[in-house]
SESETI-470025 format. One record per atom (N, C-alpha, C): residue number from 1; atom name; x, y, z. Coordinates in nm, 3 decimals, decimal comma, m for minus. Example, Ala and Ser with C-alpha at 12.3 -4.5 7.8 and 13.67 -1.06 7.14 Angstrom:
 pos site    east   north      up
   1    N   1,319  m0,569   0,780
   1   CA   1,230  m0,450   0,780
   1    C   1,320  m0,330   0,780
   2    N   1,285  m0,225   0,708
   2   CA   1,367  m0,106   0,714
   2    C   1,290   0,003   0,787
//
This chain:
 pos site    east   north      up
   1    N   9,151  30,316   0,181
   1   CA   9,044  30,283   0,090
   1    C   9,098  30,221  m0,035
   2    N   9,214  30,254  m0,078
   2   CA   9,270  30,198  m0,203
   2    C   9,298  30,048  m0,188
   3    N   9,335  30,004  m0,069
   3   CA   9,362  29,861  m0,048
   3    C   9,228  29,781  m0,063
   4    N   9,119  29,838  m0,017
   4   CA   8,988  29,778  m0,029
   4    C   8,957  29,754  m0,173
   5    N   8,980  29,855  m0,262
   5   CA   8,961  29,840  m0,406
   5    C   9,041  29,723  m0,458
   6    N   9,168  29,720  m0,427
   6   CA   9,261  29,619  m0,475
   6    C   9,210  29,476  m0,438
   7    N   9,171  29,461  m0,317
   7   CA   9,121  29,326  m0,272
   7    C   8,995  29,283  m0,345
   8    N   8,901  29,377  m0,362
   8   CA   8,779  29,341  m0,438
   8    C   8,805  29,315  m0,585
   9    N   8,897  29,387  m0,645
   9   CA   8,928  29,359  m0,783
   9    C   9,004  29,228  m0,798
  10    N   9,091  29,196  m0,701
  10   CA   9,161  29,067  m0,708
  10    C   9,062  28,948  m0,690
  11    N   8,965  28,963  m0,599
  11   CA   8,868  28,861  m0,580
  11    C   8,783  28,843  m0,706
  12    N   8,741  28,956  m0,759
  12   CA   8,658  28,953  m0,884
  12    C   8,737  28,887  m1,000
  13    N   8,863  28,929  m1,015
  13   CA   8,946  28,868  m1,120
  13    C   8,967  28,719  m1,094
  14    N   8,989  28,683  m0,968
  14   CA   9,005  28,539  m0,936
  14    C   8,882  28,455  m0,964
  15    N   8,766  28,510  m0,932
  15   CA   8,639  28,437  m0,957
  15    C   8,618  28,420  m1,107
  16    N   8,630  28,533  m1,183
  16   CA   8,608  28,524  m1,328
  16    C   8,719  28,440  m1,394
  17    N   8,844  28,470  m1,368
  17   CA   8,955  28,398  m1,425
  17    C   8,956  28,251  m1,393
  18    N   8,939  28,225  m1,262
  18   CA   8,933  28,082  m1,217
  18    C   8,817  28,008  m1,273
  19    N   8,702  28,071  m1,285
  19   CA   8,587  28,011  m1,345
  19    C   8,606  27,970  m1,486
  20    N   8,661  28,065  m1,566
  20   CA   8,685  28,038  m1,706
  20    C   8,799  27,935  m1,725
  21    N   8,896  27,936  m1,636
  21   CA   9,000  27,835  m1,641
  21    C   8,941  27,700  m1,613
  22    N   8,846  27,692  m1,520
  22   CA   8,781  27,565  m1,484
  22    C   8,702  27,514  m1,605
  23    N   8,635  27,608  m1,676
  23   CA   8,561  27,571  m1,794
  23    C   8,655  27,513  m1,902
  24    N   8,773  27,572  m1,922
  24   CA   8,862  27,527  m2,019
  24    C   8,936  27,398  m1,980
  25    N   8,970  27,386  m1,854
  25   CA   9,049  27,271  m1,803
  25    C   8,964  27,145  m1,793
  26    N   8,841  27,160  m1,746
  26   CA   8,759  27,040  m1,725
  26    C   8,693  26,990  m1,850
  27    N   8,660  27,079  m1,944
  27   CA   8,589  27,049  m2,060
  27    C   8,463  26,965  m2,030
  28    N   8,376  27,018  m1,948
  28   CA   8,256  26,941  m1,908
  28    C   8,151  26,951  m2,024
  29    N   8,042  26,883  m2,000
  29   CA   7,933  26,888  m2,104
  29    C   7,880  27,028  m2,116
  30    N   7,806  27,052  m2,217
  30   CA   7,759  27,188  m2,246
  30    C   7,670  27,233  m2,129
  31    N   7,582  27,149  m2,082
  31   CA   7,492  27,192  m1,976
  31    C   7,562  27,219  m1,843
  32    N   7,669  27,143  m1,820
  32   CA   7,751  27,169  m1,702
  32    C   7,828  27,300  m1,717
  33    N   7,872  27,336  m1,838
  33   CA   7,934  27,462  m1,866
  33    C   7,836  27,575  m1,837
  34    N   7,707  27,557  m1,870
  34   CA   7,613  27,663  m1,848
  34    C   7,590  27,683  m1,701
  35    N   7,594  27,576  m1,623
  35   CA   7,576  27,588  m1,476
  35    C   7,697  27,662  m1,417
  36    N   7,816  27,620  m1,457
  36   CA   7,942  27,684  m1,407
  36    C   7,946  27,829  m1,445
  37    N   7,910  27,862  m1,570
  37   CA   7,911  28,000  m1,615
  37    C   7,805  28,082  m1,545
  38    N   7,687  28,025  m1,519
  38   CA   7,583  28,093  m1,441
  38    C   7,630  28,124  m1,299
  39    N   7,697  28,029  m1,239
  39   CA   7,755  28,050  m1,104
  39    C   7,857  28,163  m1,104
  40    N   7,946  28,163  m1,207
  40   CA   8,044  28,266  m1,218
  40    C   7,978  28,406  m1,228
  41    N   7,881  28,415  m1,311
  41   CA   7,818  28,544  m1,338
  41    C   7,739  28,588  m1,219
  42    N   7,675  28,498  m1,145
  42   CA   7,606  28,537  m1,024
  42    C   7,704  28,595  m0,922
  43    N   7,819  28,527  m0,909
  43   CA   7,928  28,577  m0,817
  43    C   7,973  28,715  m0,862
  44    N   7,986  28,734  m0,994
  44   CA   8,032  28,859  m1,050
  44    C   7,929  28,972  m1,007
  45    N   7,806  28,943  m1,019
  45   CA   7,700  29,046  m0,987
  45    C   7,710  29,071  m0,836
  46    N   7,721  28,971  m0,755
  46   CA   7,722  28,987  m0,609
  46    C   7,847  29,067  m0,566
  47    N   7,964  29,031  m0,621
  47   CA   8,084  29,103  m0,585
  47    C   8,079  29,251  m0,622
  48    N   8,020  29,276  m0,746
  48   CA   8,005  29,413  m0,790
  48    C   7,914  29,493  m0,707
  49    N   7,804  29,434  m0,664
  49   CA   7,707  29,503  m0,583
  49    C   7,761  29,529  m0,444
  50    N   7,840  29,433  m0,387
  50   CA   7,901  29,451  m0,260
  50    C   8,000  29,571  m0,267
  51    N   8,074  29,573  m0,378
  51   CA   8,173  29,683  m0,396
  51    C   8,100  29,821  m0,398
  52    N   7,994  29,831  m0,473
  52   CA   7,926  29,961  m0,483
  52    C   7,855  29,994  m0,357
  53    N   7,803  29,888  m0,287
  53   CA   7,735  29,918  m0,162
  53    C   7,831  29,965  m0,056
  54    N   7,952  29,912  m0,056
  54   CA   8,054  29,960   0,043
  54    C   8,095  30,101   0,022
  55    N   8,080  30,147  m0,104
  55   CA   8,114  30,293  m0,131
  55    C   7,986  30,382  m0,129
  56    N   7,873  30,318  m0,101
  56   CA   7,749  30,391  m0,093
  56    C   7,711  30,466  m0,222
  57    N   7,744  30,405  m0,336
  57   CA   7,707  30,464  m0,466
  57    C   7,627  30,365  m0,552
  58    N   7,555  30,278  m0,479
  58   CA   7,471  30,180  m0,554
  58    C   7,343  30,245  m0,592
  59    N   7,301  30,213  m0,713
  59   CA   7,172  30,265  m0,767
  59    C   7,111  30,160  m0,855
  60    N   6,992  30,185  m0,901
  60   CA   6,924  30,091  m0,989
  60    C   7,004  30,080  m1,119
  61    N   7,064  30,190  m1,167
  61   CA   7,140  30,186  m1,288
  61    C   7,261  30,091  m1,276
  62    N   7,327  30,091  m1,162
  62   CA   7,447  30,005  m1,138
  62    C   7,397  29,858  m1,133
  63    N   7,288  29,831  m1,066
  63   CA   7,234  29,696  m1,051
  63    C   7,200  29,645  m1,191
  64    N   7,127  29,725  m1,269
  64   CA   7,090  29,681  m1,403
  64    C   7,210  29,660  m1,490
  65    N   7,312  29,743  m1,477
  65   CA   7,431  29,728  m1,559
  65    C   7,497  29,593  m1,534
  66    N   7,511  29,555  m1,405
  66   CA   7,573  29,429  m1,374
  66    C   7,490  29,312  m1,426
  67    N   7,360  29,322  m1,409
  67   CA   7,273  29,210  m1,456
  67    C   7,275  29,204  m1,609
  68    N   7,270  29,317  m1,681
  68   CA   7,272  29,314  m1,824
  68    C   7,403  29,264  m1,883
  69    N   7,514  29,307  m1,822
  69   CA   7,646  29,255  m1,866
  69    C   7,652  29,108  m1,848
  70    N   7,605  29,054  m1,734
  70   CA   7,604  28,912  m1,713
  70    C   7,518  28,843  m1,814
  71    N   7,398  28,891  m1,839
  71   CA   7,306  28,829  m1,936
  71    C   7,368  28,833  m2,074
  72    N   7,439  28,939  m2,110
  72   CA   7,502  28,947  m2,240
  72    C   7,612  28,840  m2,255
  73    N   7,692  28,825  m2,149
  73   CA   7,799  28,726  m2,156
  73    C   7,739  28,582  m2,162
  74    N   7,631  28,559  m2,086
  74   CA   7,568  28,431  m2,091
  74    C   7,508  28,402  m2,232
  75    N   7,438  28,498  m2,286
  75   CA   7,378  28,483  m2,421
  75    C   7,488  28,462  m2,525
  76    N   7,598  28,537  m2,513
  76   CA   7,703  28,522  m2,612
  76    C   7,763  28,382  m2,602
  77    N   7,778  28,327  m2,482
  77   CA   7,828  28,195  m2,466
  77    C   7,736  28,089  m2,532
  78    N   7,609  28,108  m2,504
  78   CA   7,513  28,016  m2,561
  78    C   7,507  28,020  m2,711
  79    N   7,507  28,141  m2,767
  79   CA   7,500  28,153  m2,911
  79    C   7,624  28,104  m2,982
  80    N   7,743  28,123  m2,919
  80   CA   7,867  28,072  m2,977
  80    C   7,883  27,923  m2,964
  81    N   7,807  27,861  m2,875
  81   CA   7,818  27,716  m2,854
  81    C   7,691  27,645  m2,883
  82    N   7,603  27,701  m2,963
  82   CA   7,473  27,639  m2,989
  82    C   7,489  27,506  m3,065
  83    N   7,599  27,486  m3,132
  83   CA   7,619  27,358  m3,203
  83    C   7,641  27,241  m3,107
  84    N   7,673  27,268  m2,983
  84   CA   7,699  27,161  m2,883
  84    C   7,567  27,110  m2,820
  85    N   7,454  27,175  m2,848
  85   CA   7,327  27,130  m2,789
  85    C   7,282  27,003  m2,856
//
């Protein structure tokens, strides 16, 4: 079971780290950054829900937590980069 945790955490770290590296390396337009960030955050939610579902401890609280954390990160990104609009 421990190996399963490690693989999911590595995939999650790879998606988030690779996505942010892509944002920094490509330096796309602001709207393209929003699309890339949205894709990264959707994958984060999906991977997290798969992880909790595989352990059979998924609940509405867990789903809301993943969605709210993603929304917070998205809002923070938009507010910190509002001058690029």
